[in-house]
C-alpha positions in Angstrom: 110.0 120.3 362.5 108.3 123.7 363.3 110.3 126.9 363.7 110.7 128.4 367.1 108.2 131.2 366.2 105.6 128.6 365.2 106.1 126.5 368.3 106.0 129.6 370.5 102.6 130.7 369.1 101.3 127.1 369.6 102.7 127.0 373.1 101.0 130.2 374.0 97.6 128.9 372.8 98.3 125.7 374.8 98.8 127.6 378.0 95.6 129.6 377.6 93.7 126.4 376.8 95.0 124.8 379.9 93.6 127.7 382.1 96.7 129.8 382.5 96.0 133.5 382.7 96.7 135.8 379.7 99.4 137.5 381.7 101.2 134.2 382.4 100.9 133.1 378.8 102.1 136.4 377.4 105.0 136.5 379.8 106.3 133.1 378.7 105.7 134.1 375.0 107.8 137.3 375.5 110.7 135.2 376.8 110.6 133.1 373.6 110.4 136.2 371.4 113.5 137.4 373.1 115.2 134.1 372.5 114.2 134.2 368.8 115.6 137.7 368.4 118.9 136.7 369.8 119.5 133.3 368.2 117.3 133.6 365.1 114.1 131.7 364.1 115.5 128.2 363.7 113.8 124.8 364.0 113.2 123.7 367.5 115.3 120.6 367.0 118.4 122.8 366.3 118.3 124.7 369.6 121.5 123.9 371.5 122.9 124.8 375.0 125.1 127.4 373.4 122.0 129.3 372.2 120.8 129.5 375.8 124.2 130.8 376.8 123.9 133.5 374.2 120.4 134.3 375.5 121.6 135.0 379.0 124.9 136.6 377.9 122.8 139.2 376.1 121.3 140.3 379.4 124.1 140.4 382.1 122.2 143.1 384.0 119.3 140.8 384.9 118.9 140.4 388.7 118.7 136.9 390.1 114.9 136.9 390.3 114.5 137.9 386.7 117.1 135.4 385.5 115.4 132.6 387.4 112.1 133.5 385.9 113.5 133.5 382.4 115.2 130.2 383.0 111.9 128.7 384.2 110.1 129.9 381.1 112.7 128.3 378.8 112.8 125.1 380.7 109.1 124.7 380.6 109.0 125.4 376.9 111.7 122.9 376.0 109.9 120.3 378.1 106.8 120.9 376.2 108.7 120.7 372.9 110.1 117.3 373.9 106.6 116.1 374.7 105.4 117.3 371.3 108.4 115.6 369.7 109.6 118.9 368.3 113.0 118.0 369.6 114.8 114.9 370.7 113.6 113.4 374.0 117.3 113.6 375.2 117.8 117.2 374.2 118.2 119.7 377.0 119.2 123.2 375.8 119.2 124.4 379.4 121.7 121.8 380.5 124.1 123.2 383.1 121.9 126.2 384.0 120.5 126.1 387.6 118.3 128.4 389.6 120.3 131.0 391.4 119.6 131.4 395.1 119.6 134.9 396.5 118.4 136.7 399.6 115.1 138.4 399.1 115.3 142.0 400.1 113.1 143.0 403.0 109.7 144.3 402.1 108.0 147.4 403.5 105.4 146.7 406.2 103.6 149.8 407.4 102.6 149.3 411.0 99.0 150.1 412.1 100.2 153.0 414.2 101.4 154.7 411.0 98.2 154.2 408.9 96.7 157.6 409.9 99.8 159.2 408.3 99.0 157.4 405.1 95.3 158.5 405.1 96.5 162.1 405.9 98.7 161.9 402.8 95.6 161.2 400.5 94.6 164.1 398.4 91.5 162.8 396.6 88.6 160.5 397.4 90.0 158.0 394.8 93.3 157.8 396.7 91.5 157.3 400.0 89.3 154.4 398.8 92.3 152.8 397.1 94.3 153.0 400.4 91.4 151.8 402.5 90.5 148.8 400.4 94.1 147.8 400.2 94.7 148.0 403.9 91.4 146.5 405.2 90.5 144.0 402.5 94.1 143.1 401.3 93.1 143.5 397.7 95.3 143.0 394.7 95.3 145.7 392.0 93.3 143.5 389.7 90.7 143.0 392.4 90.4 146.7 393.0 89.9 147.2 389.3 87.0 144.8 389.3 85.2 146.4 392.3 81.9 148.0 391.3 79.4 150.1 393.2 76.9 147.2 393.1 79.4 144.9 394.8 79.4 147.0 398.0 76.6 146.0 400.5 76.9 148.4 403.4 73.5 147.2 404.8 74.9 143.8 405.5 78.5 144.7 405.9 79.7 142.6 402.9 81.6 143.3 399.6 81.8 141.0 396.6 85.4 140.6 395.4 86.2 139.1 392.0 89.4 137.0 392.4 90.8 137.3 388.9 93.5 134.7 389.6 91.0 132.0 390.3 88.1 133.5 388.2 85.6 133.4 391.1 83.8 135.8 393.4 84.5 135.9 397.2 82.1 137.6 399.5 84.2 139.4 402.2 83.2 141.1 405.4 83.4 144.9 405.7 85.2 145.7 409.0 84.0 148.6 411.0 87.2 150.6 410.2 86.5 150.3 406.4 82.8 151.1 406.4 83.2 154.9 406.8 85.6 155.2 404.0 83.4 153.2 401.6 80.3 155.2 402.7 82.1 158.5 402.2 83.4 157.5 398.7 79.9 156.3 397.6 78.4 159.5 398.8 81.0 161.5 396.9 80.3 159.5 393.7 76.6 160.1 394.2 77.1 163.8 394.5 79.1 163.9 391.3 76.5 161.8 389.5 78.7 158.7 389.1 77.2 156.3 391.6 75.7 153.9 389.1 75.6 150.2 389.9 78.2 149.4 387.3 80.5 152.3 388.1 84.0 151.4 389.3 85.1 152.4 392.8 88.7 152.7 391.7 87.8 154.6 388.5 89.9 155.9 385.6 90.8 159.5 385.2 90.4 161.3 381.9 93.2 163.3 380.3 93.4 166.9 381.2 92.2 169.1 378.4 93.2 172.6 377.3 90.2 175.0 377.6 89.8 178.5 376.3 89.6 181.4 378.8 89.9 185.2 378.9 93.7 184.8 379.2 93.9 182.5 376.2 94.1 178.7 376.4 94.7 177.3 379.9 95.0 173.8 381.2 91.7 172.2 382.2 91.1 169.8 385.1 91.2 166.1 385.0 87.8 164.4 384.7 86.4 161.1 385.9 85.4 158.1 383.9 83.7 155.6 386.3 82.8 153.3 383.4 86.4 152.2 383.3 88.8 151.0 386.1 92.0 152.8 386.9 94.7 151.4 384.7 97.5 151.5 387.2 96.4 151.6 390.9 100.0 151.1 392.0 100.8 154.6 390.9 98.1 155.9 393.3 99.7 154.0 396.1 103.2 155.1 395.2 102.0 158.7 395.4 100.5 158.2 398.9 103.7 156.4 400.2 106.0 159.1 398.8 104.0 161.9 400.4 104.0 160.0 403.6 107.8 159.8 403.6 108.3 156.2 402.5 110.7 154.8 400.0 108.6 153.7 397.0 111.2 151.6 395.2 109.5 148.3 394.2 106.6 149.3 396.4 103.0 149.7 395.4 99.6 147.9 395.8 101.1 144.9 397.4 102.6 147.1 400.2 99.1 147.8 401.4 98.1 144.1 401.1 101.2 143.0 403.0 100.8 145.6 405.7 97.2 144.8 406.3 97.7 141.0 406.3 100.6 141.2 408.7 98.8 143.5 411.1 95.8 141.3 411.2 97.9 138.2 411.7 99.8 139.7 414.6 96.5 140.8 416.2 95.0 137.3 415.9 98.1 135.8 417.4 98.2 138.3 420.3 94.5 137.4 421.0 95.5 133.7 421.2 93.7 132.6 418.0 95.2 129.3 416.8 93.9 129.6 413.3 95.6 133.0 412.5 97.4 131.8 409.4 94.4 130.1 407.8 92.2 133.2 408.6 94.7 135.5 406.9 95.1 133.0 404.1 91.4 133.2 403.3 91.5 137.0 403.4 94.4 137.1 400.9 92.7 134.6 398.6 95.7 132.2 398.8 95.3 128.5 398.2 98.6 127.5 399.8 99.7 128.4 403.4 103.3 128.5 402.3 102.5 131.4 400.0 100.8 133.2 402.9 103.9 132.7 405.2 106.2 134.1 402.5 103.8 137.0 402.0 103.7 137.8 405.7 107.5 137.7 405.8 107.8 135.0 408.4 108.3 131.3 408.9 105.4 130.1 411.0 107.4 127.6 413.0 110.0 130.3 413.9 107.2 132.7 414.7 105.5 130.2 417.0 108.8 129.3 418.6 109.6 132.9 419.5 106.0 133.6 420.6 105.9 130.6 422.9 109.4 130.9 424.4 110.2 134.6 424.5 110.6 135.3 428.3 108.8 132.1 429.2 110.1 128.8 430.7 110.8 126.1 428.2 110.0 123.3 430.7 107.3 124.6 433.2 107.2 121.2 434.9 110.7 121.7 436.2 110.0 125.1 437.8 109.2 123.6 441.2 110.9 120.2 440.8 113.7 119.3 443.1 116.9 118.7 441.0 118.9 115.8 442.4 122.6 115.9 441.4 124.1 112.7 440.1 127.2 113.2 442.3 128.1 115.2 445.3 130.7 117.9 445.1 133.7 117.3 447.4 
């Protein structure tokens, strides 16, 4: 029987071979490394429920979401081990552990009326284009990092987005509100000599250098490296939100994505468009409408219920009907 470390390495290769992303595979592998650190590198067949108890007892500070994720990673690994016959088919080290249900804290949705305040808080062209593509294209950080100059086609109002999660390109429309921001950013990059076809729009910044001056060595300015994407776009967004007066705890790139998607959904519904959810789903790059509902922070049935009945008659056919009592009052 293989040791846990050997099985964990094999399991990671298995996930990548089956098409799981490197991030997903590494996340599950990290869970197993933590388990090995706590209970020791033992044969898979000798992992018992008490070892899983030790694993979670070591991290009592984990929130419910993190604990559920770790439990899912362990459960999936042990199921794989049983299939590979690395442990008995009746063995279940996670026996007795269940997913913990918890209330998801409300997420920040910035209304359209407050978007000008966000743009006013931008201090550099890099911040402006990060904000604009997040609000109007609903891009993930990984999608912004893959956005190159050659992907922007202002002449036909389209932009090619690489969906890293599904490993495919998606040609999206450039709305009229976004076009000026893209044009201004490309003009700025051209003036600085960085507008090459393979240059990144959300580019990396070089480390500030210390330069020599008449007063001795003084800090230099931060440079631009358009050949590489910005490593952490969420920090750009956090800076904008903070200067605009918003709480930035657990907020970042997805705040812009959520805000733009919800604003677009509400606009489509107000205009009477029946396919609002599917339209927003295609913009977000989701494959499941339930994910889109969760992302928008609504239950579609409840949203339709409130929209259809708020201040309106439930039974219009009874508005002018004569109600006949079944008995007469004495």
